[in-house]
N, C-alpha and C positions, 0 to 999 in steps of 0.2 A: 791783625789788621795790616794788610800789605803796605797801605799808604803810610802808616805810622812807622813801619819798619824802614821803608825807603827814605822817609823823611829824617829818621834817626842817622842813617848812613850818610845821607846827603848833608846834614847839618855838621857832622863830624868833619866831613871834607872841607866845608866852607870855613870851618874854625881854623884850618891850617893855613888859610890864605892870608897873605899880609894885607893889613887893613888900609894902608896908605899907597897900595901899588896902583891905584887909579883914583881919579877924581870921585867925589861922593855924589855921583849922578846915578839914577836908575839904569840898569843894563839887563838884558835878557840874554843868557847864554847856556849852553848845554854843560852840565855838570855830571860826572860820573859818581854813580852810588852803587851799591851791591846789587841793585836790580837792573842796572844799565844806565843809559843817559837820561837825565831828566831836565827839561827846560826850566831854568830858575830865573826869576826877576829878583834883583837884590839892590840894596843901596847901603852905604855907610853913613854914619852920623855920630852925634854926641861931641863933646868938647874935644876929644882926641881922635875923632873919626874911627873909633874902635867899636862901636855898637852897630848892630846890622838888623834891617828888616829883610826877610827873605819870603818869596812866594813861589810855591810849586802847585801843580794841580794834578791830581789823579782823578777820582770820580768827583771830588769837590776840591776848591781851592784851600790850601793849607798856608797859613802865615806863621812864620817863626819870628821871634824877637830875642835877639842877643843883646843882653845889657853890656857886653864887652868885658874885657879882663878887669876894668875898674869897677864893674859891678860885684856885689857881694856874693859870697858863697851861699848857695840856697839849700834849703832842706827838701829832700825828695817828697813827692806827693802833694806839694802845695799848689795853690792857684792864686791869682790875684786879679783884681779888676784894673784895667788899664783904660785911660781916656786917651783917644786919638783925636787931636784938634788941629784943624787947618782952616784959616780964615775965620769966618763965624760960624763954622759947622763943627760939631764934635760927635764922636760915637764912642760909647762905653762898651767894652768887651772883657769877659773873663777869660783868661789864658792859663793853661795848665803847664806846670814845669816839666820839661823833659830832662830829667835829672842827670842822665849820662853826660849830656853836653851843656847843661846849665842854661838852657834856652827855654823861653816860654813859647807854646805853640797853641794854635787855634784852627780847627776845621771851620771854615766859613760856610754859610748857608747855601751858597751857590755863586754863580758869576754875577748876580745882581745884588750881592750883599752890600749894604750901605757903607761898610768900611771900605770896600774896594772902590766905590764911587769917591769917597773922600781921598783915598790914596792916589786917585788918578787926576786930582786937582792941580792947582798951581801954587807956587810959593813953597811953604815948608809945612811939615806935619810935626807936631810936638807929641810925644807919647809920655804920658804921666801916670804914675801910681804912688799913693801916699807913701808907701814903704820903700819904693825903689827909685824915687826921684824922677827926673825927666831927662829925655834926649830929643833932639831935633834932627830931622832928616830933610833934605831938599826933595822936592817932587819934580825936579828937572828930569825930563824924559820918562817919567813914571807912566804916563798914559800908554805910550807905545810899548814899554817893557811889560807892564802888566796885561795888556791887550794880547801880546804874543803868548804869554803863559796861559791865559784864560782860553785861548783858541785851542789849547791841548787838553782841556778838561774832558774826562770821559773817554779820551783816545789812548790812554797809557796802556801798553801791553806789558810793562816791566812788572814782574812779581805776579803775574796771572796764575802760574802754577804754585799751588800750595803744597 
């Protein structure tokens, strides 16, 4: 899976970034991974601003959720149900652990996935799982940042050669 490989490389790169280098608002910028540059929308959050939500798009959008260094060490091969809640709307999704980077990831159904609509709202989104607690992320500038990434869906040339 070329998108999973590129996502793994990208998430490792993002893990090395200082969490508080910028305010916790959504932004979309090019990030380097092993397959080349990938447009990434991301936001920091949580009590120490060290948790992250990241969105990239290859054939379909892929969301990554990093619990942050304060998150617990997780067992390889697990998945967990997370509830994303903003205002009076909520979406539940099952995310798979990418053990190498200790992030949960999910390939979304497409650019019209209900979770993307929720993340493009206003206010804050709270991500909750029984076993992993909750983190809140601002939705400031999310619509523009996510829109830029979604415009790239299906246009990726990175990793086309197998």
